[in-house]
N, C-alpha and C positions, 0 to 999 in steps of 0.2 A: 233133608240134602240141601235142602234151599241154604238153612244157616248154616251149614257144612262150606259152603262156597262163599258166603258175605263174609262167613270167616277166615278164608282162603285170602279171598280180596284185602280184608282193612290187613290180612297180615303181610301182604304184598306191598300193600300202599307203606304200610311201617317198614317193615324193612327198605322200601326203595325208599324213602326218606329218611332213612339212619344211613345208607347208602349214601345220601346226598349229602345229608350234614356231615358225615363224617367226610368225605371227598372237599365238603367246602371249607372245613375245619384243617385238613392237610393243604389244599390251595393256602388259605390264608397263613399259615405255620410259615409256609416255605417263603411268599410274599413277605412277612418279616422278619423273616431272617434276612432273605436279598437284599432287603432295605437296610435291616441292622449292619450286615455286611456293606453295602453300599456308601454310608454314613461313615463306618470306618475307613474304607478306603480312600475316601474324601479326606478326612482329617488328618490319616497320615499323606495322602499328597500336600494338602495345604502344609503340613507339619514341613514333610522336605521341603516342600518349598521355598517356604520362612528360611528355613536351613540355609539352602542354597544361594538365597539373598542375601543373608548376613556374612556368608562365605564370599560372596562375591564383593560385599562394602567391605572385608577387611581387607581383601587383597584389594582394593584399589585405595583404598587409604596407606594399606603398606607402600602401594605402588607409590601414591605424591610423598611420603613422608620419608620414600630411598630419595625420589629425585630433589627433596627439598634438601635435606641432610647432605647430597652428593651438592650440589651447588653452594651448599654454604661452608664448605669444607674448601671448596675449590677458590670461594671468594674471599678466604679468611687464608689461605695459604698466598695468594697472589698478594693480599693486601701487605699479608705479614712480611714477604719479599721485598714489594716494593718500599714499606718501613725502613725496614733491615739497609735498604740502597740510599736511602735520605737522612739516614743517621748516619752512615758511613762519608754520605757528601758533607751534612752539618759538622762530622767532627774535623772533615779535611778544612773546612770554611774555617770552624773556629781555631785551629791549627794555624793555618795561614793569619788570622787577623791576631793571633797571639805573638806572633812574628813583627807585625809591621806594628802592631803595638808596641812590642818592646823596640823595634828601632827606632819608632816614634818616642820611648823614654828616652832613649839615651843622645838623639838630638836633641830631644828640650834640657836633657840636663846639660849638653853642652853652649846652650842658647843661655839658660840659666846661671850657668857659671860665667858664660863673658857676662850678664847685665849684672850680675853680684861685681864680679871685677869693676866694671865700671861705675858702680855703684861706689865701689868701695875709690879708686881714683878719684869721683867727685867729691866725697866725703872729704880727703885728705886735701884736697886743692882748696875746698871752701874754708879748712879749719886755718890752711895754711895763710888765704887771704884775711880770716878773721883774727889770727894771732894775735895785732895790735891790741883787741879789745880785752885780753887777759891781763891788761895793766891796768885796767878798771876796776877788776874784778869779775868782772862778766862770764857766767860757763859761756862759753862758745860750745861745746857740744852738744848743749841743750837748744841750741839755737838752729842745729841742721836736723832737720827733721827729714827717715829716710823717705818715707809714702806718704807725703800731703794726703790728707784727704779730700775727693774729689767729690762732689754730688753729681756731675755728669755722670763720671766713672759709674756709681752706684747704681742713680735710673737707667743706663744701659746696661750693667747686670743684669737689674733686677726686671729689664724688657725683653734679654736675651733668655733669662730663666722661663718665664712664661712663652714666650715663642717655643723653648726647645723642651719643654714639658706639653704645649698642643700637638707640638711633633711629632713626639714620643708616643700619644697617646694616638694619633691618625695613624702613626707605622704599624703598633699593634693593632687597632681593629683593620687594617687593610690588613695584615698576616693574615687575621682570625677568617679572612673572608677569603684569602687566596686559601686557605688550607681547607674549609668549604667546600669551595667550589673543585676544587682538586681531585677534593674525594668524591665528589658527586658525578663528576668525569671520570672517575676510574671506576666507581659502579657502573657508571654508561657502557663505557668499553672493556667494562668484565659480561657485561649482558649477555652476548653472542656467546664468548668461550664458555660462561656459566652453563647455557643451553646446552652446548655440547656433553660437558661434564654430567647434565642431569637426563640426557640420553642416551648414553654410556651407563650411566649404573641401571638406568632401566631397562638397558639391555641385559646387561649383566643378570640383574634382577633375573628377567623373562628366563633366560638359560638356566638358571638356577630353580625356576620353578616347574620348567619343563624336563627338569632332572628327577624333581621329586617325582615326575608322576602328574602334573596337575592339569599341563594343556591337553594330557590327550581324554578326559573327560568334559572336553568345552568348556570350562574354565575360563582358556585363559585364549584357546586357539580362534575367538572371534575376534581377538586387537587387533587394529589393522599395523599392518609392519612400520614400525620404525624408519626414520631417516635420518643418520647420523653428520652431523655438519665436520668436516675435518678439519678445517682450519681454525688456526687456535690463533 
């Protein structure tokens, strides 16, 4: 009887130990499954977060690219328009300068004709005055020089050429500096209207994103409202 009770107690202890071990194993299994699910959820959340960050960065780069392209197009358009106006103005100035040059050539042609006529008259008078020398066998025509060489005139012509070359170089440098200053001033004047064009392009881009339903997911709804400049 005593052995039976001892055996019964041992069986009860063994059954209790087995039940505790089974419960502990089940609890460990549930804990490991929960840890695995938590790790999977954290990895999925981190992956989703990285995707959202990449998406937000792509949207920001697209926004900046849209603003820059719109500003560049606006500045290029205005600069082309200004260049066309300047080309027309320069063409008109060139036509007027050609007219003045033609008028000056006509005027100088009359002056040159008058000078040639006077030279011919002076030559005829000199030939008439030196005609008695022909009896001595002298070539009177070779004695008359139409334009005697003048060292002073040659020197003055060289000095005038030097000053003309220096003045032309100074005018060319001045025109280059003036063109650069005009371009810089135009770009500075277009900075305000460039910002307006960029703001309008960004507003249109935001409207397009809202039509696609991206703003409803919180990607663009947190952006500050845009303030458009209406003065051009």
